[in-house]
Each structure stands twice: as structure tokens, then as C-alpha cells.
C-alpha positions in Angstrom: 11.5 86.6 -32.8 11.0 82.7 -33.1 8.0 82.0 -35.5 7.1 78.3 -34.4 3.8 76.6 -35.8 1.8 74.5 -33.3 -0.1 71.3 -35.3 -2.7 69.6 -33.1 -5.5 69.5 -34.8 -8.1 67.6 -32.7 -10.0 67.0 -30.5 -11.3 69.0 -27.8 -9.8 67.6 -24.4 -6.2 66.9 -26.8 -6.2 70.6 -28.4 -6.4 71.7 -24.1 -3.4 69.4 -23.7 -1.4 71.4 -26.0 -1.9 75.0 -24.3 0.6 74.9 -21.8 3.5 74.4 -24.1 2.6 77.7 -25.1 3.4 79.4 -22.0 6.5 77.4 -21.9 7.7 78.7 -25.4 7.1 82.4 -24.4 8.9 81.9 -20.7 11.8 81.0 -22.8 11.2 83.0 -26.1 9.0 85.9 -25.0 8.6 87.3 -28.2 8.0 84.2 -30.1 5.3 84.2 -32.8 3.1 81.3 -32.2 0.3 80.3 -34.7 -1.4 77.0 -34.5 -2.9 74.4 -37.4 -6.2 72.9 -35.8 -9.6 71.2 -37.3 -11.8 73.8 -37.9 -14.3 72.6 -35.3 -12.2 73.2 -32.1 -10.3 76.4 -33.9 -11.9 78.3 -31.1 -9.8 76.8 -28.3 -6.4 78.6 -29.6 -8.1 81.4 -30.4 -8.9 81.7 -26.0 -5.2 81.8 -25.9 -4.3 85.6 -26.0 -0.8 84.6 -27.3 -1.5 82.6 -30.5 -1.0 84.7 -32.9 -2.8 82.9 -35.7 -5.5 79.8 -36.0 -5.3 77.9 -39.5 -7.8 75.9 -40.0 -8.2 72.8 -41.8 -11.6 70.6 -42.4 -10.1 66.5 -43.0 -13.7 65.1 -41.8 -15.7 67.2 -43.7 -12.8 67.2 -47.0 -13.0 62.9 -47.0 -17.0 63.3 -47.0 -16.8 65.8 -50.1 -13.3 64.8 -51.6 -14.6 64.6 -55.8 -16.3 68.7 -54.6 -14.5 71.6 -56.6 -14.5 73.7 -53.1 -12.8 70.9 -50.7 -9.7 71.7 -53.2 -10.0 75.2 -53.3 -9.9 75.2 -49.5 -7.3 73.0 -49.2 -5.1 75.2 -52.0 -6.2 78.1 -49.7 -4.7 76.5 -46.6 -1.7 75.0 -48.4 -1.3 79.2 -49.8 -1.9 80.3 -46.4 1.0 78.4 -44.7 3.6 78.5 -47.2 3.2 82.4 -47.0 6.3 82.3 -44.1 9.2 80.2 -42.8 8.5 79.0 -39.4 11.8 78.2 -37.2 10.2 75.0 -36.0 6.9 73.0 -37.0 6.2 71.3 -34.6 3.5 68.3 -34.9 2.3 67.3 -31.0 -0.7 65.4 -32.9 1.8 62.7 -34.4 -0.5 61.1 -36.6 -0.1 60.2 -40.3 -2.8 63.1 -41.1 -1.8 65.7 -39.1 1.7 65.2 -40.3 0.9 65.2 -43.6 -0.6 69.1 -43.4 1.9 70.2 -41.2 4.4 69.2 -44.4 2.5 71.9 -46.0 4.1 74.6 -43.4 7.7 75.9 -44.7 10.3 75.6 -41.9 11.9 72.1 -40.1 9.1 69.7 -39.1 10.0 68.4 -35.5 7.8 65.4 -34.1 7.8 61.8 -32.3 10.1 59.0 -32.8 8.3 55.9 -34.5 9.0 54.2 -31.3 7.2 56.9 -29.7 3.7 57.7 -32.1 0.5 55.4 -32.7 0.9 55.8 -36.2 4.8 55.0 -36.7 4.4 56.2 -40.7 4.2 59.7 -39.5 7.6 59.9 -38.4 8.7 60.2 -42.0 7.5 63.3 -42.4 9.8 65.1 -39.5 13.0 65.9 -40.3 13.6 65.9 -36.1 12.1 62.7 -34.5 12.3 62.3 -30.2 12.0 59.4 -28.2 9.4 60.5 -25.7 7.8 57.9 -23.1 3.8 56.8 -23.7 4.4 56.3 -19.9 3.1 59.8 -19.1 0.3 61.9 -19.4 0.0 63.6 -22.8 0.0 66.9 -21.4 3.7 66.0 -20.1 4.7 64.3 -23.7 3.8 67.3 -25.5 5.8 69.8 -23.3 8.7 67.4 -23.4 8.5 67.2 -27.5 7.9 71.1 -27.9 10.9 71.5 -25.6 13.7 69.2 -27.3 12.5 70.5 -30.6 13.1 74.6 -29.0 16.1 73.3 -27.5 14.9 74.2 -23.5 14.7 72.1 -20.5 11.8 70.1 -20.6 9.6 71.2 -17.3 8.7 69.7 -14.5 6.2 71.5 -12.7 2.4 71.4 -13.1 1.3 73.5 -16.4 0.2 76.6 -16.9 -2.8 76.7 -19.6 -2.4 80.6 -19.9 -6.1 81.3 -20.2 -6.2 83.1 -17.1 -8.4 85.6 -16.7 -8.1 86.5 -20.6 -11.1 84.1 -21.1 -13.5 87.7 -20.3 -12.8 89.1 -24.0 -13.1 85.6 -25.8 -16.6 85.7 -26.1 -19.9 87.9 -25.9 -22.3 87.0 -23.0 -24.0 88.8 -20.3 -24.8 85.7 -18.3 -23.3 85.3 -15.2 -23.7 82.2 -12.8 -25.3 82.9 -9.3 -23.0 83.5 -6.9 -22.9 80.4 -4.7 -23.0 77.6 -7.7 -21.1 74.7 -10.1 -20.9 73.7 -13.3 -22.5 69.8 -14.2 -21.0 69.0 -17.4 -23.4 66.0 -18.0 -23.4 65.9 -21.8 -20.6 63.6 -23.8 -20.0 62.1 -27.0 -21.3 58.7 -26.7 -23.8 57.6 -24.3 -21.2 54.7 -22.5 -19.7 58.0 -20.9 -22.3 59.2 -19.4 -23.2 59.1 -15.8 -26.6 58.1 -14.5 -29.2 61.1 -14.0 -29.7 59.6 -10.9 -26.7 60.4 -9.4 -26.4 63.5 -10.9 -29.5 64.3 -9.2 -28.7 63.3 -5.9 -25.3 65.2 -6.2 -27.4 67.9 -7.1 -29.7 67.5 -4.1 -26.8 67.4 -2.0 -25.4 70.9 -2.8 -28.4 72.3 -2.5 -29.0 71.3 0.6 -25.7 73.5 0.9 -27.2 76.5 -0.2 -25.1 75.7 -4.0 -26.9 76.5 -7.4 -26.4 73.5 -9.6 -26.0 74.7 -13.2 -26.2 72.7 -16.1 -25.1 73.8 -19.8 -26.3 71.6 -23.0 -25.6 71.8 -26.7 -27.8 69.5 -28.4 -31.6 68.9 -28.0 -30.8 65.8 -25.9 -28.8 67.5 -23.8 -31.3 70.3 -23.1 -33.9 67.4 -22.2 -31.7 66.1 -19.9 -30.4 68.5 -18.3 -34.2 69.4 -17.9 -35.1 66.5 -16.4 -32.3 66.4 -13.7 -33.3 70.1 -12.7 -36.6 69.1 -12.3 -35.9 66.9 -8.9 -32.8 69.2 -8.1 -34.1 72.6 -6.1 -32.9 76.3 -7.7 -31.3 74.1 -10.4 -30.6 76.6 -14.0 -30.4 75.2 -16.8 -28.2 77.4 -18.7 -29.4 79.1 -22.2 -27.7 77.3 -25.1 -23.7 78.9 -25.4 -21.0 78.9 -27.7 -17.7 77.3 -26.5 -16.6 80.9 -26.4 -19.0 82.1 -24.3 -19.2 79.0 -21.9 -15.8 80.1 -21.4 -16.3 83.2 -19.9 -19.2 81.6 -17.8 -17.1 78.5 -16.3 -14.6 80.7 -14.4 -17.6 81.7 -12.1 -18.3 78.4 -10.9 -17.1 77.3 -7.3 -16.3 73.6 -8.9 -17.3 71.4 -11.9 -18.3 68.1 -12.2 -18.0 67.1 -15.7 -18.1 63.3 -17.9 -15.6 62.2 -20.7 -15.7 65.8 -22.7 -13.7 68.4 -23.8 -15.6 70.8 -21.4 -14.1 69.1 -18.0 -10.4 69.9 -19.9 -11.6 73.3 -20.5 -12.7 74.0 -17.2 -9.6 72.6 -16.0 -7.9 75.6 -18.8 -9.7 78.0 -16.9 -8.7 77.0 -13.3 -11.6 75.6 -12.3 -11.4 72.6 -9.6 -12.6 70.2 -11.9 -13.8 66.2 -10.9 -14.2 64.5 -14.2 -15.9 61.4 -14.7 -14.9 58.2 -16.4 -17.3 55.0 -17.1 -16.0 54.2 -20.5 -12.5 54.9 -20.7 -9.2 55.4 -18.6 -8.0 58.5 -17.5 -4.8 57.8 -16.7 -2.5 59.0 -19.6 -5.0 61.6 -21.2 -7.6 62.6 -18.2 -8.0 66.1 -17.1 -5.0 67.8 -15.6 -5.1 70.3 -13.4 -2.7 73.4 -13.5 -1.0 75.7 -11.1 -3.9 77.3 -9.7 -6.9 74.8 -9.7 -6.4 71.2 -8.9 -8.4 68.2 -10.8 -9.3 64.8 -9.9 -10.2 61.7 -12.4 -12.7 59.2 -10.6 -13.5 55.4 -12.6 -12.3 54.2 -15.4 -13.5 51.5 -18.3 -16.8 49.5 -16.9 -16.5 51.7 -13.7 -19.1 54.3 -12.5 -17.8 56.2 -9.6 -19.8 56.9 -6.7 -21.9 59.8 -5.2 -20.0 59.4 -2.1 -16.5 59.3 -3.8 -17.6 62.5 -6.0 -18.4 64.5 -3.0 -15.2 63.8 -1.3 -12.9 64.2 -4.5 -14.9 67.9 -4.8 -14.3 68.6 -0.9 -10.1 67.8 -1.7 -10.0 69.4 -5.1 -11.9 72.7 -3.6 -9.6 73.2 -0.7 -6.4 72.1 -2.6 -3.6 74.5 -3.3 -1.9 72.8 -6.3 1.1 75.3 -6.4 
């Protein structure tokens, strides 16, 4: 049995990008024990995968703010002991930052990562015993799958990614909520206002699909997001503002949608990982290397970019494409 520690700490979309590597490992080493090291805020993502054995959590963001507190150092000592409790055949830092390389170093085993020319923070490569040159000019999912393949000695895969969540998400969260039979998910919320798609566009899109008999479903996490969802729903016939859901609960609900339209948010990546066709809308970032990546069962299209606002007609056309496409 190979024991492997994956290190991908942040953020939600980036952690989701690393999930296909788990499936790749299992294809070559079916009895592998795969553990994961992640920031506490994103621990629910690897926990969704049925073949991730143990999830270790760190809290670097919180520790930085509480560096003088005894509890901080107690937590650090505890995670160091937990990681050192067993030896790994490979510790693979697919994050490629100094902080992730430093934390990965707490685990016992040969350490693998990008070389200094293939990494955003070249200093991180000094923490690895094994370093690999992997081009930046490819999607993050491909880079991660390639790094893991080189670390474990198999050929880097060229096929579409399999995120490995499949139907196993049903056990991930506890909620009795089910979406209406003909519905779609509007992932309207994101981390900063510059990434938002205009409310008027959401309303027009919702009205378009309402005329076709589809219910617009709007999740939310904060009070501001709930207010925005309510304002959109007021103008869209039969629109449904969902109750507040945890990430794992939302993972049980998303597959009930016929498709998802989402802004630059980790939830758009999650929808793709759950085999939901996705159209992702970018207004402030370039999706070229880190956009939503469709899997083997559902397609994804990224629209827009820096200072670009996708128009409604383009979104409707993209939805038609992803809902009729067969990625395999």
C-alpha cells in the first residue's frame, strides 16, 4: 500500500482543481492511502471525496493573527505530531508556495514539488527533495495531475479530469432539500464586488429560463448575498431563494440542477466537480489557466475576463452548448 499526502491548502477552487489527481493515483495504485493537508476553511472539499482517507487541517491565516496566543502554538504542535505519526511514501506539495512547502515539511517522507522555474515562489522549491519542471502554460488541473504523475512514476494523463465525487456526494451532508424537477442554479455571490455579474443581467437570464419553464434557484451564505438573491427573485417568476446551506449540504443539492451559471467563485468549480454543466462568468480575472474545468461527464465554458462583462445572449448560447455537449 502506498501512503501519499497531498498538500493543497487554499482556496476552494484551487483545492477542487487537485481532486482529479486523487482519481489518477487510484487508477495506478488502487489500494493507495491518500491523506490531505488543507486550510481549515476548505477542509470540506477533500472530505467530499470518498477515497481521501484522512484530512489534516491547518489554520495559517488565523495563526498569523494570533501568533502570540498559547492556543496557536498548541495547535501547531498538535498538527505536527499528527503528521509525523506515520511515514509517507510521497508528500506532494501541489500548492507550490513557501507556506505550503513549510507545512508539508512537517510530514515524514520524500517531498515532491515544482522546480524553481515552475513555481510562483521559487524559494519553496528548496523544501523538496524531488523537483519537476512543469510549464505554466497549461491549466492548473493539468499542472497538478502532471506533478503527481511525475512524483509517483506514471505517465502524465492526457484525458479529461475525473473529480471522483460522482454520486457519493449524497452522503456528504444532511439536508432534505431537493430542487424542483426543472431548475438551474444561479451562483451569484463571490468574494469581491468586482467579480459580480450585474443584478439586471441575472434578472434577465432568470426571466428567459422562466419562460421556458425552468426554476431559478439562488443559494447564499451571507446577509448581503441573501439580500441580493431576494432582489433578483422578486423580478423572476417562480424563482427560489434557497435556505442557508453548508458547503456539504450544497454539494448534495447542486446535482439536482440541470445546469449552473456562476461568477468567479469556488462554487462554480464545485458544480463542475459534481458533474453539473457550468457556464462561469469572469469580469475581473482571466480564466485561462485557473477557470472552471469541465470533467468527463459534464462540460464547462468560461466567459469574460478582466474588465469584460459577458452579455446575456452569450451566456444563453453557452448554456445551450454545455447542456447538449458530451465531454467523453
